[in-house]
C-alpha positions in Angstrom: 86.8 -146.5 42.0 86.7 -142.7 42.5 90.5 -142.6 42.7 90.8 -144.2 39.3 89.4 -141.3 37.4 91.3 -138.8 39.4 94.5 -140.7 38.8 93.8 -140.8 35.1 93.1 -137.1 35.0 96.3 -136.3 36.7 98.2 -138.6 34.4 96.8 -136.7 31.4 97.8 -133.4 32.9 101.3 -134.7 33.8 101.9 -135.8 30.2 100.8 -132.5 28.9 102.9 -130.6 31.4 105.9 -132.7 30.3 105.2 -131.7 26.7 105.0 -128.1 27.7 108.3 -128.2 29.6 110.1 -130.0 26.7 108.7 -127.3 24.3 110.0 -124.5 26.5 113.4 -126.1 26.7 113.6 -126.7 23.0 112.2 -123.2 22.2 114.6 -121.5 24.6 117.7 -123.4 23.7 117.0 -124.0 20.0 117.2 -120.3 19.0 115.8 -119.4 15.6 116.5 -122.7 14.0 114.1 -125.5 13.4 114.6 -126.9 16.8 113.5 -123.7 18.4 110.5 -123.5 16.2 109.6 -127.1 16.9 109.8 -126.2 20.6 107.4 -123.3 20.4 105.1 -125.5 18.3 105.1 -128.0 21.2 104.3 -125.2 23.6 101.3 -124.2 21.5 100.2 -127.8 21.2 100.4 -128.3 24.9 98.2 -125.2 25.5 95.6 -126.5 23.1 95.7 -129.9 24.8 95.1 -128.2 28.2 91.9 -126.6 26.9 90.8 -129.9 25.4 91.4 -131.7 28.7 89.3 -129.1 30.5 86.4 -129.8 28.2 87.0 -133.6 28.4 86.9 -133.4 32.2 83.6 -131.5 32.2 82.1 -134.1 29.9 83.4 -137.0 31.9 82.0 -135.4 35.1 78.6 -135.1 33.5 78.8 -138.8 32.6 79.7 -139.8 36.1 76.8 -137.8 37.5 74.4 -139.4 35.0 75.7 -142.9 35.9 75.0 -142.1 39.6 71.4 -141.1 38.7 71.7 -137.4 39.1 70.3 -135.1 36.4 
């Protein structure tokens, strides 16, 4: 059971990293056109999602501790 939450957490990080990489590729290759702008927007979005995932993991770890009876 403990491996399930770790696997889910890594999966969320992997998807966010893929979004970040796609954003950098589009931003770097797209130049100053709309493709480049969309790429940099994706990079910014991925960075926001990383911060949100950090807060999510803190909250989920508190829930797991509470479920185990720790306070």
